[in-house]
N, C-alpha and C positions, 0 to 999 in steps of 0.2 A: 505494499498500499505506498505510494507517494507521500510524504509528510507535506503537514500543512507549513504553509511558507507564510512567515510575520513578519514584521518590520527588523526584528534580527536577524530572519534568515536574507532579505532584502541586501541586509548592511554586509551581510555575509559575501551576498554575490557580489554587490559593487566591490570590494576590498578586493574580492578574489582576482576581477578582471582590472585591480589598479596596474599600471604600467602597459596597458593593450595600446593600439589603435582606438580600439571601440572604447575604454574610458576614456581616451584623450578625448574625443569627441564628443563625450556624453557630457564630460568635464565643460565642455561651453556653453550648454543648455541651463537656462533658469530652473529653480528649486523644482515645483511641481512640474515640468517636462521630463525633468532629468528621475524626480522617482516613477515617474509612469515610463519612461522607457527601461529604466531595470527590471517592472517588474515585467516590461514585453520578453524583455532579455529572458529573467529567471522561468517565465512560461514557456518558453523556446527551449531553453535549456535540461526544465526538466522532461519536455517531451521528447529530447531528440536525447537525452540522457535512455529511456524506454527503448526507443527505437534502436541505439544503437549495443544495446546488452546481448548480444549475439548466443551468448553463453545461455542466455533463460530461453522456454522453449516458445516457440510466435504465437500460439495461442494466447499465451499470459500477458502478450506482450501488448497484444491486437486487444486484449479484452483491458489493460491500463488502460491505452491512447481511448479505446470508445468511451470510457468510464469518463475521462476528461472533455469528451464532445457532451458527451450528457448533462455534466454539469455546469460548464458554459451553456448551453442550449437552457438549464433551469434556473442560470442567472437574469438570464436577458426575459426569459418568461415572466421574471421578478420575484422567483426565490433568491436565498440567502446559502449557495453551499458552501459553505465553510472554506474548502479547499480555493474556491474561487473570489478570496476576499481581496486579497494582496491584487488585484487585478483591477476591485471595483472601482476604485478611484479613479485611475485612469479610463475606465471605458465610461465611468459619467459625466468625466470633467471632459471629456475630448473626443467626446464619440465615437470608441472603438466599434469599428462592426463586426457582428460575430461571424461573419461566412470569411474574414480574413483569420479569423482564430481557428475555424474548421478548415479552413484549405492548408494552413502550416501543419495539424494534425493528419489530413489524408495527405501531405508531402511522406511525414514519417510511418504511415503505413505502406507506402509505395516500400519503405526501405526494412519491413518487416515482413510483408506479406513475400518479400521473393531479394535475392541478391542481385542488386543492377549488376548486370555485365553487358557494356557494349548496348544499350540500348538503342532504339529510333530516336529519329531526328524528333518525331514529335513527344515521343517517349521524355524524353529528356527535355521539351521543350515544358511540358505540363511540370513534372518538379520541380524545375527550376522556378517556372509560375509561383505553387506552393511552396516551395520548402526557400524564397527568396524573397520573392519578390510579393508574397502577400505578407510577408515581416514590413518590406519598406509601406506597405496598403496603412499596414498598424500606425507603423511611425512617422510618416507622413502629417498623420493629426495631431503628434504633438509638437510637431514643428510648425503648427497653425497654417500648412499650407492650404489652399482650395482644394476640394475630393478629388477635381477634375484634372487640376495642375497634377495631383497629389500621385492620381494612378499612372500618370507615366512618366511621371521622374521614378515610380516606385518601379516600376517594370523595366526603363532603361537600367538603374543606377541594380538594383536586384540582377539581372543579365550578367550586368558585369563586371558585379561583385562574385557570383555562383561563378562563373565561368573561369575565374581569375584562383578561385580556391578549386574548383577541377585540376586547373593545368599545376596549379603547385603544388596538390596533394596526391600526385600519381602514384609514387612508389607505396607510401602510407595506405590507401585506397587498395592497390594490389596486393600486399603485404594481407589484407583482411576479406580477398579474394571480391574486392570490387572495383567496378571501369565503369566511367561515367564518361570515356569517351563514345560519344557516338558508332553507331554501326556502320553509317556513308561514310563518314568520314573515314573510319578503317579500310574499309572499300577500296575507298579511293587513291588513297596511301599505298595502296597493294597490300597490305597487312591479312593475312588469312586465317592468321591465328586470333582466338579469343578467349585465351586464357589470360587471366589482368598480368601474371608475373610476364605470361613469354611477350603479350603484346607492350609493356614498358621497357623490356629486355630490347626491345626491336627498333634499332635508331631511324626507321619509316617513323615511329611516333609521334619525332620533330617535327614533319608535315603536317601528322595531327592536329599540331598542339598549336601552331604560326596561325593555320585555320581559323580556330577559336580566339586566340591571342588578339588576331586583325577584328574579328568579329567583335569582341567585348570591347578594344578598344573602340568600335562606332558605339557601340552603348554609353561607354564614358561621355564620348563628344556629344552625343546626341543630349544627356542627363545635364553637360555643362550645358549647354546652348536654351533647353526649355528652362532653367533657372538664372539665363541672364535674361532673355527675351519677355519671362514671364514670372519678375520677383513674385512668392507670395511666401510668407510665412518668412520664420527663419532657416536661413540657408547653411549657417556655418556648419551646423553639424553634418548633415548628407553631404555638402560641400568638400570638408575634411576625408570624410571615410572615402567619398570618391579620389580625391588625389592622394589617399594615404596606397590604394589598391590599384590606383593607377601607376604609380610608381616601383609597386611588387610588379607589374605588368609589364610594365620596361624595362626590368631587371631581368626578367626571364626572358623575355624577346633578345637581350643583348645577349644571354648565355647561352639561349636553343634548350631543346629538350633532348636532344641524345644522350641516351648513358655515358657511361654518368654522371648524374643529375647532381649540385649542390639543392638544397630544398632555397629559394626566397626568402632574405629576412630585411627589414627595417630598424638599424640600431637606435637607439633612444638621441642620440643627435640630429640624427637628420628627423628621426620623428617630430622633434621640437623644433625642427626648423617646419617643417610643414603646420603642427598648429601655428606657429608665429605670423607665418606668410597666408595663411589659407583661413584659418581661427579667427582672427581678430577683425575680420571685416564683417558686417550685419548682412 
């Protein structure tokens, strides 16, 4: 049974995130918005931990995720399940949408119901929408963006961030039997293997990742354009998150994905520079 998250637990989540690019971006927000964002983050961590617990039976993990969905629906129906109370302030204050929470759970269920290996592009797009863009759709409300502009920013920034994660975490995912590179990309690069470890050991994986990196870059560029041309709400946090991940993407593009790879990271000094450059403008 998932532990109830109270303020002390939220404080622990915030402390654990300290030093990360996520934390640096969240610290730019006013207190109420920051509290709501850490509540969203804590929710995502809870359901992600359930999905990633591969040592536990799938039917149990599926049932636990569906219990979260049931409690969320009860909350929006006017009940007050204790487990959802840590989200209540953000839901009520910022108008967070039930369907976005449920989409995140649906994304976690995709990882529970099967081990994702070389999904079709349509399946990958659906997965990204659920595990990344839906989180963005929740987040843009706390940024004070209009729903229309926020949905577009969430789509482009969510795709950019998740694709960057996928091509950064190739080896870590393959080690647990997962491969999020799309079937169509592997076929186009002439990679016939579908075993995750065999795919990431193939030098042609660089072609697949370079194509995805170019796609992620287009999404970063489009998110920047929308925020520049349609200023809405407080943009410092999404702007900083975008620039941090865009920098990671650029580092990976420079070194390529041919094995052996070194996992791209951002040093604390460079993160501070990005905060100063992109975080101090409204």
